[in-house]
C-alpha positions in Angstrom: -7.5 54.2 -38.6 -8.7 51.9 -41.5 -13.2 50.6 -41.6 -13.0 47.6 -39.4 -15.4 44.5 -40.5 -16.7 41.5 -39.3 -16.0 37.9 -40.7 -17.5 34.9 -39.1 -17.6 31.3 -39.1 -18.0 27.8 -37.3 -16.1 25.4 -35.9 -17.4 22.3 -33.6 -17.9 23.0 -30.6 -14.8 20.6 -29.4 -12.8 23.0 -32.4 -13.8 26.1 -30.0 -12.5 24.5 -26.8 -8.9 23.2 -28.3 -8.6 26.7 -30.3 -9.2 28.4 -27.0 -6.6 27.0 -24.9 -3.8 26.9 -27.5 -4.7 30.3 -27.5 -4.2 31.1 -24.5 -1.3 28.8 -23.5 0.5 31.5 -26.2 -1.3 34.3 -24.2 -3.0 35.1 -27.2 -7.3 35.4 -28.0 -9.0 33.8 -30.0 -9.1 36.9 -32.0 -6.1 37.7 -32.2 -4.8 34.5 -33.6 -7.7 34.5 -36.3 -6.5 37.9 -36.6 -2.5 37.2 -37.3 -4.0 34.3 -39.6 -6.4 36.9 -41.9 -3.0 39.1 -42.0 -0.6 36.4 -42.9 -3.3 35.2 -45.8 -3.8 38.0 -47.1 -0.1 39.0 -47.7 1.0 35.8 -49.1 -2.4 35.6 -51.1 -3.5 32.4 -49.5 -1.9 30.2 -46.5 1.7 31.2 -45.6 4.8 27.9 -46.0 4.6 27.8 -42.9 2.0 25.4 -41.9 2.0 22.6 -38.9 1.0 18.8 -39.0 -2.3 18.2 -37.2 -1.5 17.0 -33.6 -4.7 14.5 -33.7 -4.0 13.2 -37.7 -0.4 12.7 -38.4 0.1 10.9 -41.5 2.6 9.1 -43.1 5.6 11.3 -44.3 5.4 10.2 -47.6 1.5 11.0 -47.7 1.0 14.7 -49.5 -1.4 16.6 -47.5 -4.7 18.4 -48.9 -2.4 21.1 -49.6 -0.2 19.2 -51.9 3.1 19.0 -49.5 3.6 16.0 -47.5 3.7 16.0 -44.4 7.9 15.7 -44.2 7.7 19.2 -46.1 5.4 21.0 -43.9 7.5 19.6 -41.0 10.3 20.9 -42.7 8.5 24.4 -42.6 7.4 23.9 -39.2 10.6 23.4 -37.3 11.4 27.1 -38.2 6.9 28.5 -38.6 7.4 29.9 -35.0 10.8 31.5 -34.8 9.9 34.9 -36.3 6.7 35.3 -33.5 9.1 34.3 -30.8 11.8 36.8 -31.7 8.9 39.5 -31.8 7.2 38.4 -28.8 11.2 38.3 -27.0 12.1 41.8 -28.1 8.8 43.7 -26.7 9.4 42.0 -23.5 7.0 39.2 -23.7 7.9 35.4 -22.7 7.7 33.0 -25.5 6.9 28.8 -24.4 8.1 25.9 -26.3 9.3 22.7 -26.5 12.7 21.6 -27.4 13.7 18.7 -30.0 13.7 16.5 -26.3 10.5 17.0 -25.9 11.2 19.4 -23.1 8.4 22.0 -22.3 10.4 26.0 -21.2 9.4 29.2 -21.2 12.2 31.9 -22.7 11.6 35.4 -20.7 13.7 38.1 -22.5 16.7 38.8 -20.6 18.0 35.0 -21.4 16.3 33.6 -19.2 14.9 29.7 -20.0 13.0 27.8 -17.3 11.5 24.1 -17.4 8.3 24.0 -17.2 
């Protein structure tokens, strides 16, 4: 196993609470989320192409974001962003939770069963 290092950063109390809630809904710790982001950042040599539009600050579809993409471009990229991760979770025997295009929150199980939440 490679030697490990510690990375520290600061966020607001509100950001931390929101991140912990979202991570918990996905069955992850915030540490796991940060490790995934960090590893993908290194693997891609920067941010991965698949980013989501912030939940609490929507922009007009034509507006450019800080990363140079329009929100419409980011939305297009995010439509498939979670599919690889979802497939990985299902193949590992873990259920996944997501919202359908109609806005229904569902949980899908590895055996193919899907239930509305």
